[in-house]
N, C-alpha and C positions, 0 to 999 in steps of 0.2 A: 487847085482846090476850089470847089464851088463856094459861092457866098454862104450858102446854108452850112456847109462843112466848116467854113471859117468861123462863123458865129458859134456853132456848137463846140468848136475847139476852145474858143474864148470862155464859154460857159464852163467847160470842164476844168480849165485852168483856175477859174474862180472857186469851183467846188473843191479842188485839190488843196488850194491854199487855206480854205476854211474848214477842212476836214476835222471833225470834233476830236477824234482820237489823237491825231498828230498834234493838234493844238494843246491837248492836255499834256502830252509828252514834252512839248516845248516849255509849258508852264512849270512842270516838275523839274526840268533841267535848269530852269532859271532860278527856282526857289523850291527846294525839296520840302514836301509836307511833313517829314519827320518819320519816326519809327512806329507810330501807332501804339497799339493795334487799332485798326479802323473798322468801322461798320459803315457800309456803303448804302446810300439811298439815292436813286436817280430816277428822273422822269424826262420824257421828251422824245421826239422823233429820232434823235441821234443818241439816245441814252445807252444803247448797247455798244456803240462805237466808243463812247467816252469810258464806259465801265471796262470794256475790253482793254483799253490802253492803261487804265488804272491797275488792272490785274497784272498786265505785263511788267509794269514798273514796280509795283509794290509787293506782288507775290503773296507770300504767307503773312505779310503784315495786314492783309485784309482778312478779318476774322469771319465775316459773313456779310451778306448784302442782298438787296432786292431792287431791281430797276423795272420801271414801267414804260412801255413804248406803244406806239400806234399799232393797231392790227396790221400784220403784214411786214412789220419792220423788225421783228424779233430775230435773235440768233442766240445760240447756246453760249453760255459763259462758264468759266471754270469755277469761280467762287461766289458768284451772285446768281440768285434766282431771277427769272424774267417773267414779268406779267405783261399782258396785252390788254388794251382798252380802246374805246372808240374815240375818234377825233374827227371833226371839231365839236360835235355834240357829245356831252358826257353820258356815260352809261354805268350800269351796276358794277362792271369790272373796274372802272376807274374809281368809283366810290370805295370799293373793297381795297384797292391798292392804296388809296390815300389813308384809309383807316389803318391798314397794315403799317404804312410808313410812320404814322403817328405813334402806334404801339411800339414799334422798334425804337424810335427816338426816346420814348419814355422808359424803355427797358435797358438803356445803356448802363454798364457797370463802371466802377470807379476809373479803371485805366483806359477805357475805350473813348475814341474820338469819332465824331460823326463826319463822314466824307459825303457831301451832297453834290451830285452831278446833274446839271440842268441844261436842257436845250429847248428850242421852240416846240410848242405843243404841250408842255408840261402842265399849263393851266387847266386844259381840258382833261388831261389824263389823270391828274390828281384832283378829284372833285368831291371830297367829303363835305357835305353841307354843314353849315353852322347849326348849333342846337335850335330846334324848333322849325327847321326847314327840311324839305325832302329833296331827293334827287330830282323828282318831277318838277319841283319848283325851280331848281337851278337849270334844268334842261330847258324849261319854257322861257326863262329869262335869256338864256344863251341864244335860243332860236330867234327871239325878238330883236336882240342886239345885232346879231349877224344879218338879219333881214333889213335892218335900218341903216346899214353902212356906218355903224359906230366904229371909230378908229380904235386901235389897240389900247391906247391909254385910257379912253373912256370905258372900254370893255373890261379892262383889268381893274379899274377903280370899282366897278360894280362887283366883279367876281371876288375881289379881296374881301368885301364886306358881307359876302354870303357864304364864306368858307370857314371850316374849322382848321385848315392847314395853311392857307395863304396869309399874306400880311403879317409874317413873322410867326405864324402858328406852329410851324414845324420846329423852329428854334425854341419856342416856349415849351414845347413838349420835351425837348432835350434837357430842360431844367438847369440851364446854366453851364452845361458841359461844353467842351471845345467843339466848334463846328467849322470845318473847312469846306467852302463851297466854290465850285468852278462852273462857269456858265458860258455857253455859246449863245450869243445875243441875236435875237431877231426883232428887237424893238428899237425905235428911233432914240438916239442919244444914249443907248445902253444904260438906261435908268434901272438901278437895282430893284426898285419896288415893282417894276413892270416885267422883269425877267421871271417867267413862270409865275407871275403875280406875287413875287416876293415871299416865298415860304420861310426864308431865314433872314429877311430884310425888314427894316423899319418902314412903316407906311406913313407918308406925310399927309395922306388924305383921310377924310372922316366919312361917316355914314351920310352926312348931309351932301357931300360931294357926289356920292353914288346916286342919291335922290336927284341931284341937279342934272346928272347925265340922263336919267330916265325922263325927266321933265323936258330937257332940251330936245330929245328925240320923240316926244309925245307918246311915251310908253308908260307913264306913271299909272294910268288907269287900265293898262293891259296886263301888267305883271300880276302874278298871283297875290292874293290879299296878304298871305303870310309874309311874302317878301317885302311888300310895302310897309307892313306893320313892323317887321324886324328892323328895317332901316330907319323908320320914324322914331323908334324907341332908342336907336343907337345901341342895340343889343350886341354884346360880344365885340366891342370895338377892337380894331387891329392894334398890333404893337407899334408904338410910336418911337421916333428918335429919342435915344436916351434910356429906353427900356432896359433894365438890368438883365433881363433874360437873353438879350442879344449882345451882351458885353464881350463874349468870347467867340463871336462869329467873325471869320475872315473870308470874305467873298471876293472873287476875282473873275473878270470877264476874259476869256481865253481866245475867243474868236468873234468877229463881228462883220457887219456888212462892209466896212472900210477895207478889211483884209481881202475880201472877195473882189471888190472893185479894183483895188490896186493890182491884184494878180491878173485880172482881165486886161487892164491897161498895159501891163508889162508884156503880156503875151501878144497883144495887138501890135505893140511897137516892134517886137521881134519879127513879126510878119510884114513889117513895113507900113503899118497903118497908123497914121497920126490920130490920136484919140483925145476927145474932150470928155472929161468925167463930170457928171452931175450927181452929187452924193445924196441929195434929198429930193430928186425930181419926181419920184413916184409916189409921194405922199399926197393924199387928198382923194376926192371922188374920181372914179376911174375916167369918166368922160372929160373932166377938166384936165386930168393928168395926160390923157391922150392928146388933147389940144396943145398943151404946153410942150410935150415931147416932140410933137410935129414942128412946132415953132423952133425948138432947139435944133432939130435936124436940119431945117432950112438954114438956120444961122451957121451951123457947123460947116455945111457945104459952102456957104458964102465966104466963110473965114478960112477955108483951105483944109478943114479936117475931113478925114475919111470915115470916122466912126464916132458915135455918141455912146458912152457907157453910163447908164443911169441906174440908181438904186432906190429902194424904198418898198412900200407896201400899200398899193391903192385900196380904197374901200369901194365896195359894190353894193348898190341897193338892189335887192332881189326884186325883179319885176314880173316874174312868171315862173312856171313850174319846170322849166328846162334844166339841162345839165351844163355846167361850165365852171369857170373859176376866174379869179381876178386877172391872172396873166393871160388867159385865153381871150377874155373880154378886151383887155388892153390891146392885144394884137389886132383884133378886128376893128376896134375904135381908132387905132392908129391908121389903119388902112382908109377909113373914112376921112380922118383928119388930113391925110396926105393925098386924097383923091385928086387926080390930075397931075401929080408929081411923077416924074419918071426916075428910074434907076435908083431905087432904094430897097433895102431888105432888112427886116427886123426879126429878132428873137426875143420874146418876152417869156420869162420862166421863173418859177420859184427855185430856191436853192435846196429845198427839202425833197424834191422829186414828186410832190403831189400838189395839184392846183385845184382847190375846191374838192368836191366829192367825185373826182375822176381819176383815171389811171395816168394822166398826162402831167408833166411838170409845167407845161406851157405850150406855146405855139409860135410858128413862123407866120409872118405876113410880108407882102411885098407889093410892088406897083401893079402886079397882075391879079391880086387877090379878089378884088371886086368883080373884075371881068370873068375870072374863072368861076366864081360863085354864080354869077348871072348865067353863064353858059350851061350850068347844071340846074338852072331854075331855082336857085337859092337866093333869098333876099337877106342881105346882111343886116339891114336895119330892122326888119321884122324879127330876125333871129335874136338880136340884142334886146328887142322889146319884150321878149319872153324868157330872157336869161338862158339862152340855149346855144351857146357858142360851140360847145364840144362836138355835137353831131355835124355841124357845118364844116368845122376845121378837119374832122375825121374824113369827111367826104372829099375834101380837097387834098388830103395827104399832108396836112400842115401841122399836125400835132407833134409835139416834142416829148418823147417818153424816155425817162432815165431810170425809173425804179428808185428805191430808197437810196439816198446819197450820203448818209452818215454826217449830215450837217443841216443847219437851218438858220440862215442869216438874212431872211427876208427875200425880196425878189430883185431880179436884174432885167433891164431892158437894154439890148444891144442893137444899135441901128447903124447899118452901113449906108453911107451916102456917097 
């Protein structure tokens, strides 16, 4: 088995362990949700996989449902309707889907329970603006935050305070009825308020915290005036811990990054590869992450390990008009950080099957990447300066394409040393 094939096998093992549908089945087996009847609302890149599992287990106990997923990730369901919307930038379909979810929650009758199924991507896919704001306002803020490498916690702090649904808004719409929520986590620490920006969870942050995020990243004068005014007024503050509207909410995390990391390590050991796992190594700005990962790879080799397994989600400051994603950029920056080192091979990839606005989950890099690029007249540093990693990696044959994976638990970096 080639090194490339080995790393892809480890990545597949991680995806299999974190599969959203199987994770929900395990959760139901451990603690059955009851007899219902249930009304299903779901959102995220893996929403169809989770809803499909719910339908298999609960059958006719699901009275109706609607789930929203990313364009290209939809599949037919027996009892739930499926909507598609844009990700990562919100669009009219996502706004309509969020309004529909709120209306359904408000329409629950006496005997119905709300079953909420969430996975990564739900924040962008359910994007109903708060009163007084427009979709264009939310889209502009999202563009600015993504371009300034704001981490997911800061991003969600702002998004919660600009939304009619997030920050407990969906639970408020249910008017105190029972809500059972199951989430596949793609956020650090599995914080409930950050999972899909917390549609059924209390929000410990305030509008002032959202303003602080904008000021920290020098965006306060760039966001639309309506957004700044909305936050400065504290309009439509989110649900806080102790809010009675959330008293009957039961939310559980059913799969996370740790599950994927552990599965990759187990598969590596079955192949005879001694692995060192770094659970939080990929958080931070991508250039710093690459330097730290390179140091970890050198240390692993020195200490007798054959593989580094790292998880997290780096942030990327968009520097130009090119095409790429955080995993593809990390693969190239790792090649620069390990320049001069021999005998290493890395796979950096998201677990959701898409990296940035591209068709790739991520990319491979190795000790020959820089030389192979130079032989084709391609300058890796210039490529990164214009945020254009995808075409270069495509030219080298180093893209890693999985298609939709039915999960989303952040990113993995696998480095053979």
